[in-house]
Residue, then its C-alpha position, 0 to 999 in steps of 0.5 A: x670058235x666063232x667071231x664072238x668068242x674070238x674077241x673073248x679069248x685072251x690074246x697072247x702077249x709079246x713076251x710069251x710069244x718071244x719065248x715060243x719063238x726062241x724055242x722054235x728057233x732052237x728046234x729049227x737050228x738043231x734040225x738044220x744042223x743035223x740036215x746040213x752038218x753045220x755047213x753055213x754056206x748052204x744054210x741060208x736058203x735051206x734054213x728059210x725053206x725049213x722054217x717055211x715048212x715047219x711053220x706052215x705045217x704047225x700053224x695049220x690044222x695038221x699041226x693043231x695051230x701051234x708050233x712046238x714052242x707055242x705048245x710048250x707055252x700054251x698058245x696057238x694061232x687062229x684066224x681073227x674069226x677063230x677058224x684055223x689057218x689054211x696053208x695060204x694063210x700060213x705062208x703069208x704069215x711066215x713071209x710077213x714074219x720075215x719082213x717084220x724081222x728085216x724091218x729092224x724087228x719093228x713088225x714083231x715089236x708091234x705086238x707089245x703096243x697093239x690093242x689086239x696084240x698083233x704084229x704086222x704078220x698077224x695083221x696081214x694074215x688076219x690072225x691072232x695068237x691066243x692062249x690055248x685051252 
């Protein structure tokens, strides 16, 4: 996908991304519960690292640019030039996703009002979430 075709690809909106995020949250909760046996004391840091590994894998070419939730709703993440994310891009995007949530969800809600349907994490990482072919 080139820059010209990236602008022509339909970008995924707020609600479809929310659905994908909820599905991914359920997947991560199940995996975390299995790994930690429901131990909420240890879960904070481990859950963050589990999420980091999950998203870093699935957002890169190894995971075909889409988490399990994104695959179910047929969306994927790409760089604004249409290329796949590197591991560095995925790490930056994930860390900014956390910031977007911590800032009272404003960075995530931003998707609903942005012309390019980008949240803060997308803007900083230089990504779009697009409809998968």
